[in-house]
NUFIRO-333664 format. One record per residue (C-alpha): residue in three letters; x, y, z. Coordinates in steps of 0.02 Angstrom, whole numbers, plus 50000, padded with zeros to 5 digits. Layout:
BEGIN
ALA,X,Y,Z $
...
This chain:
BEGIN
MET,57041,54417,55747 $
SER,56950,54352,55594 $
ASN,56784,54420,55537 $
LEU,56700,54258,55587 $
GLN,56759,54282,55766 $
LEU,56714,54465,55789 $
TRP,56546,54419,55866 $
LYS,56644,54347,56013 $
SER,56704,54522,56060 $
SER,56630,54613,56209 $
LEU,56516,54755,56160 $
GLY,56630,54873,56254 $
LEU,56782,54820,56150 $
LEU,56694,54794,55984 $
PHE,56752,54953,55898 $
ASP,56930,54929,55963 $
ARG,56935,54754,55888 $
ARG,56876,54814,55718 $
ALA,56995,54964,55722 $
GLU,57140,54846,55759 $
ALA,57097,54749,55601 $
GLY,57126,54908,55502 $
LYS,56968,54892,55397 $
ALA,56914,55047,55303 $
MET,56735,55095,55340 $
VAL,56655,55267,55348 $
PHE,56507,55316,55457 $
ARG,56408,55466,55394 $
LEU,56289,55542,55522 $
SER,56125,55631,55488 $
ARG,56179,55750,55627 $
PRO,56327,55755,55747 $
LEU,56324,55642,55899 $
ASP,56273,55717,56066 $
ILE,56426,55640,56151 $
ASP,56551,55709,56025 $
PRO,56614,55883,56072 $
THR,56699,55903,55903 $
GLY,56533,55896,55809 $
GLN,56597,55780,55671 $
ASP,56472,55707,55549 $
ILE,56593,55586,55465 $
LEU,56690,55459,55571 $
ASP,56791,55303,55539 $
VAL,56799,55150,55653 $
GLU,56950,55216,55749 $
ALA,56858,55379,55786 $
MET,56709,55277,55849 $
ALA,56825,55173,55960 $
GLN,56900,55333,56032 $
LEU,56727,55400,56071 $
VAL,56683,55241,56166 $
ARG,56843,55250,56268 $
ARG,56821,55436,56307 $
THR,56640,55411,56354 $
ALA,56688,55267,56468 $
ALA,56808,55386,56555 $
ALA,56669,55516,56574 $
LEU,56548,55389,56647 $
HIS,56684,55329,56765 $
ALA,56716,55509,56819 $
ALA,56529,55524,56857 $
GLY,56549,55381,56981 $
LEU,56492,55233,56876 $
ARG,56574,55068,56925 $
ARG,56565,54884,56882 $
GLY,56393,54811,56920 $
ASP,56305,54980,56929 $
ARG,56149,55004,56827 $
PHE,56139,55164,56725 $
ALA,55996,55225,56616 $
VAL,56018,55298,56442 $
TYR,55865,55407,56404 $
LYS,55899,55533,56267 $
GLU,55852,55593,56094 $
ASN,55871,55452,55970 $
HIS,56040,55437,55885 $
PHE,56182,55313,55866 $
ASP,56268,55377,56023 $
CYS,56137,55284,56125 $
LEU,56229,55127,56070 $
LEU,56400,55205,56102 $
LEU,56348,55256,56279 $
ALA,56296,55076,56311 $
ALA,56461,55011,56242 $
ALA,56556,55133,56353 $
GLY,56465,55073,56508 $
VAL,56486,54890,56463 $
ARG,56672,54923,56439 $
ILE,56690,54958,56625 $
GLY,56568,54822,56680 $
ALA,56415,54931,56713 $
VAL,56242,54879,56654 $
PRO,56155,54999,56532 $
VAL,55966,55015,56543 $
MET,55912,55073,56371 $
LEU,55756,55183,56371 $
SER,55677,55260,56217 $
GLY,55668,55450,56217 $
LEU,55486,55429,56162 $
LEU,55435,55350,56327 $
SER,55330,55459,56440 $
HIS,55403,55539,56596 $
ASP,55295,55431,56711 $
THR,55346,55270,56622 $
VAL,55530,55313,56635 $
ARG,55511,55354,56818 $
ALA,55434,55183,56851 $
LEU,55577,55097,56759 $
LEU,55710,55199,56850 $
GLN,55633,55148,57015 $
ARG,55630,54966,56961 $
VAL,55816,54961,56919 $
GLU,55876,55080,57058 $
ALA,55987,55172,56935 $
LYS,56155,55236,56994 $
LEU,56163,55357,56848 $
LEU,56041,55434,56724 $
VAL,56112,55499,56559 $
SER,55994,55615,56468 $
ASN,55975,55783,56382 $
ARG,55899,55949,56431 $
ARG,55730,55934,56345 $
LEU,55691,55768,56427 $
LEU,55760,55818,56597 $
GLU,55657,55977,56602 $
SER,55495,55883,56574 $
ARG,55386,55846,56725 $
GLY,55280,55696,56770 $
SER,55098,55693,56819 $
ASP,55147,55739,56997 $
GLY,55267,55878,56945 $
ASP,55426,55783,56992 $
SER,55586,55789,56890 $
LEU,55674,55630,56835 $
VAL,55832,55691,56921 $
SER,55762,55632,57087 $
PHE,55747,55451,57030 $
ALA,55932,55414,57003 $
GLU,56079,55439,57120 $
ARG,56163,55553,56993 $
THR,56112,55627,56826 $
VAL,56221,55677,56679 $
CYS,56154,55807,56557 $
LEU,56231,55786,56385 $
ASP,56194,55957,56310 $
ASP,56188,56085,56451 $
ARG,56219,56125,56633 $
LEU,56063,56103,56737 $
PRO,56037,56113,56925 $
ASP,56068,55949,57017 $
THR,56153,55870,56865 $
LEU,56329,55839,56805 $
ALA,56373,55917,56637 $
PHE,56444,55789,56516 $
ALA,56568,55919,56450 $
ASP,56642,55937,56625 $
LEU,56669,55749,56640 $
CYS,56764,55729,56477 $
GLY,56953,55722,56465 $
GLY,56990,55611,56615 $
GLU,57096,55455,56623 $
GLU,57023,55307,56530 $
PRO,56986,55162,56649 $
PRO,57048,54989,56598 $
PRO,56919,54874,56516 $
ASN,56825,54765,56641 $
PRO,56681,54682,56545 $
VAL,56563,54557,56625 $
GLY,56572,54369,56599 $
ASP,56476,54274,56466 $
ASP,56330,54230,56580 $
GLU,56320,54389,56683 $
LEU,56190,54524,56657 $
MET,56258,54643,56525 $
MET,56112,54752,56470 $
LEU,55927,54788,56492 $
THR,55810,54848,56355 $
HIS,55623,54873,56366 $
THR,55478,54794,56274 $
SER,55358,54901,56172 $
GLY,55241,54930,56318 $
THR,55082,54911,56214 $
THR,54984,54859,56370 $
GLY,55060,54971,56503 $
ILE,55229,54992,56588 $
PRO,55358,54900,56480 $
LYS,55450,54747,56538 $
LEU,55641,54753,56549 $
ILE,55728,54612,56455 $
MET,55889,54541,56526 $
TYR,56032,54508,56404 $
THR,56196,54420,56437 $
PRO,56347,54421,56320 $
ARG,56314,54239,56278 $
LYS,56136,54277,56222 $
LEU,56161,54444,56133 $
GLN,56328,54423,56047 $
GLY,56350,54235,56056 $
GLU,56180,54189,55985 $
MET,56081,54336,55916 $
ALA,56227,54428,55835 $
ARG,56320,54271,55778 $
LEU,56180,54221,55662 $
GLU,56181,54390,55576 $
CYS,56370,54395,55552 $
ARG,56371,54260,55419 $
HIS,56414,54307,55241 $
LEU,56260,54255,55143 $
PRO,56248,54353,54980 $
PRO,56135,54427,54920 $
ILE,56040,54446,55085 $
THR,56183,54512,55193 $
PHE,56302,54660,55172 $
ARG,56432,54667,55034 $
ARG,56597,54760,55044 $
ASN,56540,54890,54916 $
ASP,56372,54924,54998 $
THR,56315,55092,55066 $
VAL,56202,55045,55212 $
ALA,56073,55164,55285 $
MET,56001,55127,55457 $
PHE,55846,55202,55540 $
LEU,55821,55127,55712 $
PRO,55780,55168,55891 $
TYR,55961,55144,55944 $
VAL,55911,55090,56120 $
HIS,55834,54932,56048 $
ALA,55924,54765,56053 $
ARG,55907,54758,55864 $
SER,56035,54898,55847 $
PHE,56162,54798,55948 $
THR,56150,54641,55843 $
TRP,56153,54750,55687 $
ILE,56316,54838,55733 $
TYR,56401,54670,55754 $
SER,56350,54624,55577 $
VAL,56407,54791,55508 $
LEU,56579,54782,55588 $
THR,56599,54600,55538 $
LEU,56544,54613,55356 $
SER,56620,54786,55329 $
PRO,56513,54879,55201 $
ALA,56602,55030,55128 $
LYS,56489,55165,55201 $
VAL,56359,55170,55340 $
LEU,56229,55309,55350 $
LEU,56168,55328,55530 $
MET,55999,55415,55531 $
SER,55928,55489,55691 $
ASP,55754,55509,55616 $
SER,55660,55498,55451 $
ASP,55635,55682,55410 $
PRO,55613,55674,55219 $
GLU,55709,55836,55192 $
VAL,55862,55775,55287 $
VAL,55851,55600,55214 $
GLY,55830,55662,55036 $
ARG,55981,55777,55047 $
LEU,56092,55639,55119 $
PHE,56031,55503,55003 $
ARG,56063,55607,54849 $
GLN,56243,55629,54905 $
TYR,56272,55450,54966 $
ARG,56163,55332,54865 $
PRO,56116,55189,54983 $
THR,56111,55011,54919 $
VAL,56036,54934,55078 $
ILE,55910,55019,55192 $
GLU,55841,54956,55357 $
ALA,55700,55052,55440 $
LEU,55546,55036,55548 $
PRO,55376,55027,55463 $
VAL,55338,55203,55527 $
ASP,55499,55268,55447 $
PHE,55455,55191,55279 $
SER,55284,55271,55294 $
GLN,55365,55441,55327 $
LEU,55473,55423,55173 $
GLU,55341,55363,55049 $
GLY,55323,55535,54972 $
LEU,55510,55547,54942 $
ALA,55512,55372,54866 $
GLY,55367,55412,54752 $
ASP,55448,55571,54685 $
GLY,55549,55513,54536 $
ARG,55638,55680,54515 $
PHE,55766,55645,54651 $
GLY,55801,55459,54634 $
ALA,55848,55445,54818 $
PHE,55815,55257,54816 $
ARG,55869,55213,54640 $
ASP,56023,55111,54691 $
VAL,55941,55011,54831 $
ARG,55955,54823,54805 $
MET,55877,54774,54973 $
PHE,55753,54853,55093 $
ILE,55746,54777,55268 $
SER,55600,54794,55387 $
ASN,55576,54725,55562 $
PHE,55466,54752,55716 $
ASP,55298,54751,55628 $
ALA,55218,54716,55460 $
VAL,55236,54850,55326 $
HIS,55082,54880,55220 $
TRP,55084,54810,55044 $
SER,55064,54981,54965 $
THR,55221,55042,55053 $
VAL,55323,54891,54998 $
ARG,55266,54921,54818 $
THR,55314,55106,54823 $
PHE,55492,55074,54878 $
LEU,55528,54925,54766 $
ASN,55465,55027,54619 $
ALA,55577,55173,54669 $
SER,55732,55065,54646 $
ALA,55816,55054,54475 $
HIS,55905,54894,54528 $
ARG,55867,54747,54414 $
MET,55799,54636,54553 $
PRO,55773,54732,54716 $
LEU,55715,54633,54868 $
TRP,55610,54674,55020 $
ARG,55675,54574,55170 $
GLU,55551,54561,55312 $
GLY,55601,54487,55479 $
TYR,55492,54402,55610 $
GLY,55559,54407,55786 $
GLN,55539,54474,55962 $
SER,55656,54564,56078 $
GLU,55660,54413,56194 $
THR,55713,54291,56057 $
GLY,55796,54387,55916 $
GLY,55754,54337,55738 $
MET,55637,54189,55715 $
GLY,55597,54194,55531 $
MET,55625,54288,55369 $
THR,55533,54313,55206 $
PHE,55567,54406,55044 $
ILE,55455,54505,54927 $
THR,55505,54538,54748 $
ARG,55451,54688,54644 $
GLN,55346,54575,54533 $
ARG,55252,54506,54682 $
ALA,55230,54677,54764 $
ASN,55149,54747,54608 $
ARG,55004,54627,54625 $
ARG,54863,54707,54725 $
ARG,54851,54642,54902 $
ASP,54673,54580,54876 $
ALA,54730,54481,54724 $
GLN,54828,54364,54838 $
PRO,54709,54329,54983 $
GLY,54765,54251,55145 $
PRO,54870,54298,55296 $
ARG,55042,54374,55267 $
LYS,55184,54248,55265 $
VAL,55322,54296,55387 $
GLY,55443,54162,55332 $
ARG,55519,53999,55387 $
PRO,55619,53969,55545 $
MET,55806,53983,55522 $
PRO,55875,53805,55505 $
GLY,55984,53752,55650 $
PHE,55940,53907,55752 $
VAL,55751,53916,55777 $
GLN,55605,53795,55789 $
LEU,55424,53852,55778 $
LYS,55265,53758,55820 $
VAL,55081,53804,55826 $
VAL,54976,53744,55974 $
ASP,54801,53754,56044 $
PRO,54793,53910,56158 $
LYS,54698,53814,56293 $
THR,54782,53642,56295 $
PHE,54950,53685,56214 $
ALA,54933,53527,56111 $
PRO,55002,53543,55932 $
VAL,54872,53582,55798 $
PRO,54878,53514,55619 $
ASN,54965,53613,55483 $
GLY,54844,53740,55410 $
SER,54749,53763,55574 $
PRO,54764,53923,55677 $
GLY,54846,53918,55847 $
LEU,54967,54000,55966 $
VAL,55144,54016,55898 $
LEU,55285,53947,56008 $
ALA,55470,53965,55969 $
ARG,55624,53874,56030 $
THR,55792,53961,56008 $
LYS,55958,53965,56100 $
ALA,55950,54155,56086 $
ARG,55804,54168,56208 $
CYS,55850,54293,56344 $
ILE,55862,54252,56528 $
GLY,55712,54344,56601 $
TYR,55619,54504,56639 $
TYR,55710,54610,56766 $
ARG,55626,54595,56937 $
GLU,55468,54525,56858 $
PRO,55496,54336,56857 $
GLU,55309,54300,56860 $
ARG,55283,54389,56693 $
TRP,55426,54289,56618 $
GLU,55360,54123,56683 $
GLU,55191,54161,56604 $
LYS,55272,54161,56431 $
ALA,55411,54032,56452 $
VAL,55345,53856,56416 $
GLY,55494,53748,56461 $
GLU,55620,53776,56320 $
TRP,55485,53855,56213 $
TRP,55436,54039,56207 $
ASN,55255,54094,56192 $
THR,55254,54232,56063 $
GLY,55075,54284,56097 $
ASP,55040,54274,55910 $
ILE,54906,54173,55823 $
GLY,54968,54095,55663 $
ILE,54958,53952,55539 $
LYS,55100,53836,55493 $
THR,55096,53775,55314 $
ARG,55144,53598,55265 $
THR,55306,53668,55192 $
GLY,55354,53744,55360 $
ALA,55313,53927,55326 $
LEU,55224,54031,55458 $
LYS,55077,54145,55420 $
LEU,55020,54269,55551 $
LEU,54836,54303,55586 $
ASP,54837,54419,55738 $
ARG,54899,54446,55913 $
GLU,54806,54327,56029 $
VAL,54724,54469,56124 $
ASN,54644,54535,55963 $
TYR,54607,54369,55876 $
ALA,54430,54323,55826 $
PRO,54413,54148,55751 $
GLY,54382,54151,55565 $
VAL,54446,54329,55543 $
SER,54622,54398,55517 $
CYS,54624,54581,55563 $
LEU,54804,54597,55502 $
GLU,54754,54533,55330 $
GLN,54602,54647,55319 $
GLU,54703,54799,55374 $
ASP,54831,54763,55239 $
VAL,54697,54752,55103 $
ILE,54605,54909,55162 $
VAL,54764,55015,55170 $
ASP,54813,54954,54997 $
ARG,54647,55022,54931 $
LEU,54657,55189,55022 $
PRO,54764,55338,54970 $
GLU,54938,55371,55040 $
ARG,54955,55418,55226 $
HIS,54801,55321,55281 $
GLU,54814,55194,55422 $
VAL,54688,55069,55491 $
ALA,54680,54972,55654 $
LEU,54539,54846,55679 $
LEU,54485,54818,55859 $
THR,54390,54657,55896 $
VAL,54246,54647,56019 $
PRO,54147,54491,56068 $
ASP,53998,54445,55958 $
GLN,54011,54603,55852 $
PRO,54103,54654,55693 $
PRO,54278,54727,55719 $
VAL,54283,54915,55745 $
PRO,54397,55007,55621 $
VAL,54497,55157,55681 $
VAL,54551,55250,55524 $
ALA,54689,55381,55529 $
THR,54692,55503,55383 $
PRO,54801,55656,55348 $
GLU,54663,55780,55393 $
GLY,54554,55673,55506 $
GLN,54416,55658,55375 $
LEU,54357,55511,55270 $
GLY,54235,55513,55125 $
ARG,54094,55387,55132 $
GLU,54118,55326,54954 $
LEU,54306,55305,54979 $
TRP,54278,55198,55133 $
GLU,54143,55090,55053 $
GLU,54257,55054,54906 $
ALA,54400,55010,55024 $
VAL,54299,54879,55119 $
ARG,54205,54809,54969 $
GLY,54198,54619,54974 $
LEU,54276,54606,55148 $
PRO,54194,54531,55303 $
GLU,54075,54646,55395 $
LEU,54151,54790,55493 $
ALA,54074,54916,55614 $
GLU,54061,55100,55567 $
PRO,54236,55177,55560 $
ILE,54305,55294,55692 $
VAL,54405,55426,55598 $
ILE,54553,55518,55675 $
ALA,54698,55623,55613 $
PHE,54855,55527,55565 $
LYS,54957,55620,55696 $
ASP,54837,55562,55833 $
MET,54866,55376,55804 $
PRO,54954,55321,55967 $
ARG,55116,55226,55939 $
THR,55258,55146,56034 $
GLY,55440,55198,56018 $
THR,55457,55075,55873 $
GLY,55303,55140,55782 $
LYS,55182,55002,55829 $
ILE,55002,55056,55851 $
LEU,54949,55058,56033 $
ARG,54789,54961,56012 $
GLU,54754,54957,56198 $
GLU,54758,55147,56201 $
LEU,54635,55150,56055 $
ARG,54522,55033,56151 $
ARG,54528,55144,56304 $
ARG,54488,55298,56200 $
TYR,54349,55231,56091 $
LEU,54282,55065,56159 $
GLY,54274,55104,56345 $
ASP,54243,54945,56445 $
ALA,54217,54830,56295 $
ASP,54291,54657,56325 $
HIS,54434,54583,56226 $
VAL,54405,54432,56117 $
GLY,54568,54350,56170 $
SER,54637,54323,56345 $
GLY,54784,54444,56329 $
ARG,54886,54334,56447 $
TRP,55039,54332,56333 $
THR,55042,54509,56266 $
């Protein structure tokens, strides 16, 4: 099978297909996988393929069969993806749940999917919900990966059985469920088929497009919540384009990252905004040079502040390092892409006023248009409106919540819930989420400018309220903010209310690091109304 056809492979057979091609590729782990009894921290593709087959046998021994739904809810690491691949191999449907979700949220999702099997680890299984119940009671069977607990099956006892033959689902059958960020309550569960995930989302990423895709001599470092659909499209691109080494990071602990990066100098790094924020101190410390060989930084999920982009591009000794920022949603995959050079990043954010550009739609794959939020009629270029996207990669629905899907699906178009501006050259600039949008003001732009003026490890979220200035919630390392520092940070900006100051660790976030603005509103604004409708959040 050629590289260009690898994206056609079933997720459950993906590592087998690459191993058959005999391509040399090494995976270096930040810690051993929870499903690997040998405790290896360096594996090749064949070893990965063996792990998927053995895990499929263990899941089969636990009673999992074709069509069954099983939940993966464990500490973040790459074996979340391998567990999903093992289930897909035998035709079961993985339900991917972030280990950062609360007990009560997971319980609600387990009840929604009627899980045949729950795969988790001791720490999460021993937690209790608001009513004192254990998660074990919300699935027919539970597998504990790292111990033997009452009323569970120990993963170690299930290993070693006969490997069942592959039995993957068809192109248009339900293959996997992942959850949305849950910024407004219980997350939605997105339905993926092979045709949508591998045939559309992954296919786009598997093209060889230097310098913005992987090269054969690259050392690629990945920080991701491995339950997210992004990790599944990413692994297709890795196995297709075959970089020399892949560093699989389970978290962004600077001590672990620094030690590994000094041994294996990465040339491409993809991470969440919250991971980059965690690693800013390491990037700014020139003694170690952990990022000196990086030619491309990749960020998705949310905007990264300008000061962070500048820090990492300046930490690279590459002649022309790039920052690649993607615009997309879990329901649609990638919708746009933009690049920031070191020269551009070293201009202060307030020296280039205006909303952040998130890129142009990918030709032949995505169309974007901006419409009036009330009439859905197109608005002229340069005018703000609701962003709609049309892409063949759009998923097939929200599991057992068709009404929530129909609220956002506008014929062939998808309502992103974002307010943006389309330029006459076709680029998209984002202003805000519709629920937080106040006409004439871009909170995202103001946040970016303010954070660029504040010291490291400061975060700002602006909350809009009707007929009043936005309310800033400012997170600082110690939960304190000097008056003069704040006044200098907001100098020349539109009027803001008095800041609410909290400790950085107390800023509520989703599993992908997004700020939970609705939680901030509940904590600090009480019953204050939203400016937007919030219908499409």
